[in-house]
C-alpha positions as CSV (number, residue, x, y, z in Angstrom):
1,X,-3.0,-15.0,11.5
2,X,-1.6,-11.4,11.7
3,X,-3.4,-8.3,10.5
4,X,-2.5,-7.5,6.8
5,X,-3.0,-4.2,5.1
6,X,-2.4,-3.0,1.5
7,X,-3.2,0.0,-0.6
8,X,-4.8,-1.2,-3.9
9,X,-4.1,2.2,-5.4
10,X,-4.3,5.9,-4.4
11,X,-4.3,9.1,-6.3
12,X,-6.4,11.6,-8.2
13,X,-7.9,8.9,-10.3
14,X,-8.9,6.3,-7.7
15,X,-8.5,5.2,-4.1
16,X,-9.0,1.9,-2.3
17,X,-7.3,0.0,0.5
18,X,-7.7,-3.5,1.8
19,X,-7.5,-4.8,5.4
20,X,-7.8,-8.3,6.7
21,X,-7.6,-10.1,10.0
22,X,-8.0,-13.8,10.9
23,X,-11.8,-13.4,10.7
24,X,-12.6,-10.3,8.7
25,X,-11.8,-8.7,5.3
26,X,-12.8,-5.1,4.5
27,X,-12.3,-2.7,1.6
28,X,-12.0,1.0,2.4
29,X,-13.4,2.9,-0.6
30,X,-13.8,1.5,-4.1
31,X,-12.5,4.2,-6.4
32,X,-11.5,1.9,-9.3
33,X,-13.7,-0.1,-11.7
34,X,-14.9,-3.5,-10.4
35,X,-12.5,-5.3,-12.9
36,X,-9.6,-3.2,-11.7
37,X,-10.3,-3.9,-8.1
38,X,-10.7,-7.6,-8.7
39,X,-7.3,-7.6,-10.6
40,X,-5.5,-5.8,-7.9
41,X,-6.9,-8.0,-5.2
42,X,-5.9,-11.1,-7.2
43,X,-2.4,-9.7,-7.5
44,X,-2.2,-9.9,-3.7
45,X,-3.7,-13.4,-3.7
46,X,-7.2,-12.2,-2.6
47,X,-10.6,-12.3,-4.2
48,X,-13.7,-10.0,-3.9
49,X,-15.8,-13.0,-2.9
50,X,-14.1,-12.9,0.5
51,X,-14.7,-9.3,1.3
52,X,-17.1,-8.9,4.3
53,X,-17.8,-5.1,4.0
54,X,-16.9,-1.9,2.1
55,X,-16.3,1.3,4.1
56,X,-16.9,4.6,2.3
57,X,-15.3,7.8,3.3
58,X,-17.3,10.1,1.0
59,X,-19.2,10.1,-2.3
60,X,-16.7,11.5,-4.8
61,X,-16.1,9.4,-7.9
62,X,-12.5,8.6,-7.1
63,X,-13.7,6.8,-4.0
64,X,-16.8,5.0,-5.3
65,X,-16.2,4.4,-9.0
66,X,-16.5,0.6,-8.7
67,X,-18.9,0.5,-5.8
68,X,-22.2,-0.2,-7.5
69,X,-20.9,-3.1,-9.6
70,X,-18.6,-4.6,-6.9
71,X,-21.3,-4.6,-4.2
72,X,-24.0,-5.9,-6.4
73,X,-21.9,-8.6,-8.1
74,X,-20.4,-10.0,-4.9
75,X,-23.2,-9.2,-2.4
76,X,-21.0,-7.0,-0.2
77,X,-22.7,-4.6,2.3
78,X,-21.6,-1.0,2.1
79,X,-21.1,1.0,5.3
80,X,-21.6,4.8,5.1
81,X,-23.3,7.6,6.9
82,X,-26.8,9.0,5.9
83,X,-25.7,12.0,3.8
84,X,-23.1,9.9,1.9
85,X,-25.7,7.2,1.2
86,X,-28.1,9.8,-0.1
87,X,-25.5,11.4,-2.3
88,X,-24.4,8.0,-3.7
89,X,-27.9,6.9,-4.4
90,X,-28.6,10.2,-6.2
91,X,-25.5,9.7,-8.4
92,X,-26.1,6.0,-9.2
93,X,-29.9,6.3,-9.3
94,X,-30.0,2.9,-7.5
95,X,-30.7,1.5,-4.0
96,X,-27.6,-0.4,-3.0
97,X,-27.0,-2.7,0.0
98,X,-26.1,0.0,2.5
99,X,-25.6,-0.3,6.3
100,X,-25.9,3.2,7.8
101,X,-23.7,4.4,10.6
102,X,-23.9,7.6,12.5
103,X,-21.0,10.0,12.1
104,X,-18.8,10.0,15.2
105,X,-20.0,6.5,16.2
106,X,-18.1,3.2,16.5
107,X,-19.3,-0.2,15.4
108,X,-17.9,-3.7,14.8
109,X,-17.4,-5.7,11.6
110,X,-16.2,-9.1,12.6
111,X,-13.2,-8.6,14.8
112,X,-12.5,-5.1,13.6
113,X,-13.8,-2.1,15.6
114,X,-14.5,0.8,13.2
115,X,-14.4,4.3,14.6
116,X,-15.3,7.2,12.3
117,X,-15.0,10.9,12.6
118,X,-15.8,14.1,10.7
119,X,-13.2,15.6,8.4
120,X,-13.2,19.0,6.6
121,X,-13.7,18.4,2.8
122,X,-16.2,19.6,0.2
123,X,-18.4,16.5,0.3
124,X,-21.8,15.9,2.1
125,X,-20.5,14.3,5.3
126,X,-16.9,13.0,4.7
127,X,-15.3,10.9,7.4
128,X,-12.0,9.4,8.4
129,X,-11.6,6.0,10.0
130,X,-9.7,4.4,12.8
131,X,-9.7,0.7,12.4
132,X,-8.9,-1.4,15.5
133,X,-7.9,-5.0,14.9
134,X,-6.6,-7.6,17.4
135,X,-3.0,-6.6,16.4
136,X,-3.0,-3.0,15.4
137,X,-4.8,0.4,14.9
138,X,-4.9,1.7,11.4
139,X,-6.0,5.3,10.6
140,X,-7.5,6.3,7.2
141,X,-7.2,10.0,6.5
142,X,-7.6,11.2,2.9
143,X,-9.4,14.1,1.3
144,X,-9.4,16.9,3.9
145,X,-8.4,20.5,3.7
146,X,-6.9,20.9,7.2
147,X,-6.2,19.0,10.4
148,X,-8.3,19.7,13.4
149,X,-7.4,19.0,17.0
150,X,-10.2,16.4,17.1
151,X,-8.6,14.5,14.2
152,X,-5.2,14.5,15.9
153,X,-6.8,13.2,19.1
154,X,-8.7,10.4,17.2
155,X,-5.4,9.1,15.6
156,X,-3.2,9.5,18.6
157,X,-2.8,5.7,19.1
158,X,-2.7,4.7,15.5
159,X,0.3,2.5,14.5
160,X,-0.4,2.9,10.8
161,X,-1.9,5.9,8.9
162,X,-2.9,6.3,5.3
163,X,-2.4,10.0,5.0
164,X,-3.3,12.4,2.2
165,X,-0.3,14.3,0.7
166,X,-2.2,15.7,-2.3
167,X,-0.1,18.5,-3.7
168,X,3.2,20.4,-3.7
169,X,2.2,24.0,-3.2
170,X,4.7,25.4,-5.8
171,X,3.6,22.9,-8.5
172,X,0.0,23.7,-7.9
173,X,0.5,27.4,-8.1
174,X,2.5,27.1,-11.3
175,X,0.0,24.6,-12.9
176,X,-1.4,26.0,-16.2
177,X,-4.2,23.5,-16.5
178,X,-6.2,24.6,-13.5
179,X,-8.0,27.9,-13.2
180,X,-7.3,29.9,-10.1
181,X,-10.7,29.1,-8.7
182,X,-9.9,25.4,-8.7
183,X,-6.5,26.0,-7.1
184,X,-8.2,28.0,-4.4
185,X,-10.7,25.1,-3.8
186,X,-7.8,22.6,-3.5
187,X,-5.9,24.8,-1.1
188,X,-8.9,25.8,0.9
189,X,-9.8,24.5,4.4
190,X,-12.2,22.1,2.8
191,X,-10.0,21.0,0.0
192,X,-6.9,18.8,0.2
193,X,-3.7,18.5,2.3
194,X,-0.4,19.7,0.9
195,X,2.8,17.8,1.4
196,X,3.8,20.3,4.1
197,X,0.5,20.1,5.9
198,X,0.7,16.3,5.9
199,X,4.3,16.4,7.2
200,X,3.4,18.7,10.0
201,X,0.6,16.5,11.1
202,X,2.8,13.4,11.0
203,X,5.3,15.3,13.3
204,X,2.5,15.6,15.8
205,X,1.9,11.9,15.8
206,X,5.4,10.4,15.9
207,X,5.7,10.9,19.6
208,X,2.8,8.5,20.0
209,X,2.7,4.9,18.6
210,X,3.0,5.7,14.9
211,X,5.1,3.1,13.0
212,X,4.1,3.4,9.3
213,X,2.8,6.2,7.1
214,X,1.4,5.6,3.7
215,X,1.4,8.8,1.6
216,X,-1.9,8.7,-0.4
217,X,-4.0,10.6,-2.8
218,X,-1.1,12.3,-4.7
219,X,-2.1,14.6,-7.5
220,X,-1.1,13.4,-10.9
221,X,-0.1,16.9,-12.1
222,X,0.8,18.8,-8.9
223,X,2.9,16.3,-6.9
224,X,5.3,13.4,-7.3
225,X,6.1,10.4,-5.0
226,X,9.6,11.7,-4.7
227,X,8.6,15.2,-3.6
228,X,6.0,13.9,-1.1
229,X,8.4,11.4,0.4
230,X,11.2,13.9,0.7
231,X,9.0,16.5,2.4
232,X,7.7,13.9,4.9
233,X,11.1,12.4,5.7
234,X,12.7,15.8,6.1
235,X,10.1,16.9,8.6
236,X,10.3,13.7,10.6
237,X,14.1,13.9,10.8
238,X,13.6,16.9,13.0
239,X,12.1,14.7,15.7
240,X,14.3,12.9,18.3
241,X,12.1,9.8,18.8
242,X,12.0,6.6,16.7
243,X,10.8,7.5,13.3
244,X,8.0,5.7,11.4
245,X,8.6,4.1,8.0
246,X,7.3,6.2,5.1
247,X,5.7,4.3,2.2
248,X,4.8,5.8,-1.1
249,X,1.5,4.8,-2.8
250,X,0.7,4.8,-6.5
251,X,-2.3,5.3,-8.8
252,X,-1.6,2.3,-11.1
253,X,-0.4,-0.4,-8.8
254,X,-1.0,-1.9,-5.4
255,X,1.4,-1.6,-2.5
256,X,3.1,-4.6,-1.0
257,X,1.5,-6.2,2.1
258,X,2.1,-4.6,5.4
259,X,2.0,-7.4,8.0
260,X,1.3,-6.3,11.6
């Protein structure tokens, strides 16, 4: 059975992805309600009962909204680092079924090797993931203010990357609903990636093994799938090597399966 990957939804209001191999099924973040996650999994022909683990990038609500109910109802262990666990338990006021990992370590869940690494974002100890399956390497990189050389090194052999493209700089600057202090936080080095920053990072990866880019975590008000896709493809067309396929993701629907 090949590796299969899908985005259950991604954006300002919720984020979650699903990965399965012949032996293992994992959820990366649980930023929708349990009922929404269940419905989106079922739309792909899957069920929460078959999930072996939930990986958590950080404690913000759009990444853990359904975590408490999903984990408790279906007895799914949650993998997170110490500071993220403490932050989630403080928010939920409950002890959940956590498996603690150390930031920067690697561990195995079934036949998936999970590598995690620090990312710059305004959370307690946010991480990205590199997920090594028998058939592919998938990078998860959302919610970060800038790209470091260490991050680029970690994802150098990823064939698939879920990459944040949160905002269009002009739309954010002109947005009347956000005070300047919020705009500064979003554009800061511990905020979020713009379309241009995501595109520049992707250009640094295309000479490696990159085959697919999923544009994730798009702002509802300060970005559009068309703008993010156009910015990414325009940047990649400047490269002379074979270009990866660019996929848009959406807040209100799952992506199609990517079979690897």
